[in-house]
N, C-alpha and C positions, 0 to 999 in steps of 0.2 A: 416561679421559682424554689426549688425543694428547702425543706426546713434542713438547715444543718443537724448532724449528728454529734450530740455530745454523751458524756461521760461514756455509761455501759454497752450505746447501740454503737458507739463511735470503737469502744476497746472490741467489742466482739470482730469489729470489719477488723483489727489489726494483729489479733493474737491467732498462731497458726497451732490449730489443734492437734496434737499428739496422733503422728501417724501418716499427716497428711502430707502429699505431695507438692510442694508450691512451683510455682514456672514463675522467676521473676523477670516479666514483662516490663520493659521500660515505660510505657504509658500508665503504670499502675506507679510510677513514681512520683507521677502529675495530680494522682487525687485529692482533693480536698473537701467530699462529703460534705459538698452545699453551705460549707463557709465560706464566708467572705473575708478579705485579710482584715477590714478595720473591728470586723464582729471577732474575729479568732483572736486579736492583736489583746483585745478587751478582757476577753475569757482567760487568757494567759496569763496578765497581770493578778488577774483574782486569785488563777491556780496560783502562783510563784506566794502569794498569799497562805493559800492553805498549805501551802510545802514548809515553808517556815513553823507556822503553829505547831503541824504534824511533827516534825523534826525534835523541834523543841519537846514533845511529849515523847517523842523516841527514846531521846538522850535521857531525860528527866528517866522514862521506867526502867531502860536499861535491861531489857529482860530478852530484846529482840536487836538482830543488827538487819542491813537492807544493801545487798551487793546488785550494786547495778552496771549490767554489762555492756559496751559500745561495741561495736562492733559495725564497719562499712567500707567500702571503696575508696581508693585514694581520691580526698575531695569532697568524702559522703557528710561531711559536719561532724564531725565526734568534738571537734574539738570547741565551733561554735553553740555547739548543744551545750557543752559543761559550760560557757563561758554565758549562754541565756537563761538555761535553768538552774544548774546548780549553787548560783552564785544568790541564790534567795536563801539558800541554807547558812545556819552559824558554821566557819568552817572551823569551829573548835571541834564541833562532831560529824563534819566531813569530807573523807581527805579524799584525792583524786591521784589514782597511778597508773603512767603511761607504758607501757612493754615497747621494749625496740625488741632490736635484732638481741639474742642473746648472747651474756657475757662469759667468757673462758668458765668462771668457775660455778655458773647456772649451769653449761651443759656439762660438768662434769655430774650435776644432780640427773633424779627424774623432770622430767617436763615438764610437770604441774607443781615441782619444787617452790619454785619464780614466784609464783602465784597465790597457792596457800600462803603464804606468810604476809602477803599484805589483803589478803579476806580480813573485812571490818571485823573490830569488836563489838557484843550487843552493845546496842546505847548508838553507835553511831550509824553512818552511810555511805558506805565505799562505791566509788565509781571505778570504773577498768575504762581509760582510753586503750581500746586493742585488749588482750585478754588468752587465756588459754585457749580460745579456738584459733588463732595462727599457725596451733600445732597440725588443726585437719585444714587450712587455707592454704597459705603463703609456700607450708612445706608440704603441702601436696603439689600446690599448682609449680612449683619449682623444683618438684622430686627430690626435697632435699632430707628423705628415708623413704626405705622402701613402702610401696603400697601396704605390704603385709604390718606393718608398722602403723602407719597412721589408719588404716583401716580399724583398729584396735582402740585407736583414740576417744573413735564417741561411746561407742560403754566406760572407758575410764572416766571419761568425761562425766557420765550422766550420774555415774555411781558417787563421784566427787562432790557434785551438787545436790546430791540426793544428800547425801552427809550433811553437808553445808545446812539444809532446810531442816533435818531432825535437830538442829543444834541450836535453832530459832535461827536464822539467816535465811531471811528472805531475800532470793533470788530473781532478778528482772534483767530477762537478756532484751536488748533492743537493736534491731539489723535496722542502719539509715539505708535507706535504695535511694540512690540517683538516678537519670536516664545517664547515658553516654552522651548524650548531644551537653546535659547540663555538666559534667565532669569538663568535656573539652574547655564551656566558658567558664569554668572557675579557673582550670588549669591556666586558661588565657590571659584572667585577669590579675592572678597569682603574677605574672611575667609583669603585664601591666605597671602594678603597684610596687615601687621603690618599698612599700612598709612589709611588702606579703613575698614581695620575692625570695627572701631567705629562706622559704616554707617549700618553696618547688627544690625537685628531686631529679636528676635526669631518671632515674630509675623507675619514678612513675613512670614515665614514656613506655616502657619495657612492660612494665604491669598491664598496661593502655592496651597494649596490642593483644592482652590475650584475656581481653574481655570476658569473649564467651568462657574458657576456662576458671576464670574463677567465678563465674557466673552460677556455673556448672557447681563448683565447691561449698561455695554460698547453702545450694537447692539441698544438698546432701548434708548440709549442716541443719539447716532449720528442719528438715525432713528427721533425719537422727538423731535431733537431741533438744527438739521441743518437747518435753514431758509434759507431767501434770503438776508434778511439783516447781519445773523452771519452764515454764513456756518459753516460747520465742514470740515476740510481738516484729512484725514487718510494717518502719514508718513510711511513709512517702515523705522524701525528701527534697523533690526539685525547690519546694514552695517552702523555705526557709521556717514561716509563720506560722504555718499549717505544722511542720514538724515539733515546731516546739509547743504548738496547744497539744496535740498526739500525745506527747512523750511527757509532757505535766498531767496532764488526763490519767494515764497508765499509773503515775506514781502516786496522783491524790488516793486513787483507785485501792491499791496494794499498802499503803499506808492506814488507809481507813478499815483495812480487814482487818487489822493487826488488833488487839484485845488491849490498845496504852492505857495504862493508868499512872497517876501520879502516884509517887510512892507515900504510904501513910507517914503519917508524924507519929516522934513517940512521944511526945508533950502537948500537953494542951494551949493551944497559940490564947485562948481567951485569958489564961491565967498567966502571961507574959507579959510585964511591966517596961517597958524601955526608961529608959531613966537619964 
């Protein structure tokens, strides 16, 4: 049995190198990289504790922020990733923002306006459940703006993310890839479970009919917007336990790369007496 890939070796398999043209094959959504479920669950719980400790340092340090971007097809696991991974963090310093269809007010501004105001402050972790990338995904496939317009947005987005990283906001972008067969299974499970039926949207079936168009849009997004300062990672998502492990490994690695430190005190603790 092959030894499971972990740490930097696993991350190396997931990162999309700048300029790389990636083909999102359904079979890749099932990859486990040698991991068995019971092993991955144990490693993931260890990473959850590391994330809690690292987020505490990030909050105390206050010089760096972290923006995590989650993108996926419908049923791809964005909500469950937030629940499984980010609940390890203190909500005082971790905010999740879900982006739906733009409101009337948002449509009066440039398309990045509604996103920029939710970028985390330094010291905080911000999670985008969908993001500014909808403007080169659904907007492209549904032809909501002319092609000449959405094509310009790849460079806009790269420049936007460059500005954030220059301001000490680390941008971590995660594409959760599931296969078409897995999406079918998850949709059927939603319909069969009264506690999940509210999550089902008939529009999802129309989007499913355009699976190939969305795959092409995702591939273009990964090719055009995986940069040295803000690379994309493609996470195999058919196995939720592998997805959770992979996401946690990337986050632990990214936070460990930041030169975090606790602020120096302005007093000598040894001379303080509490009476």
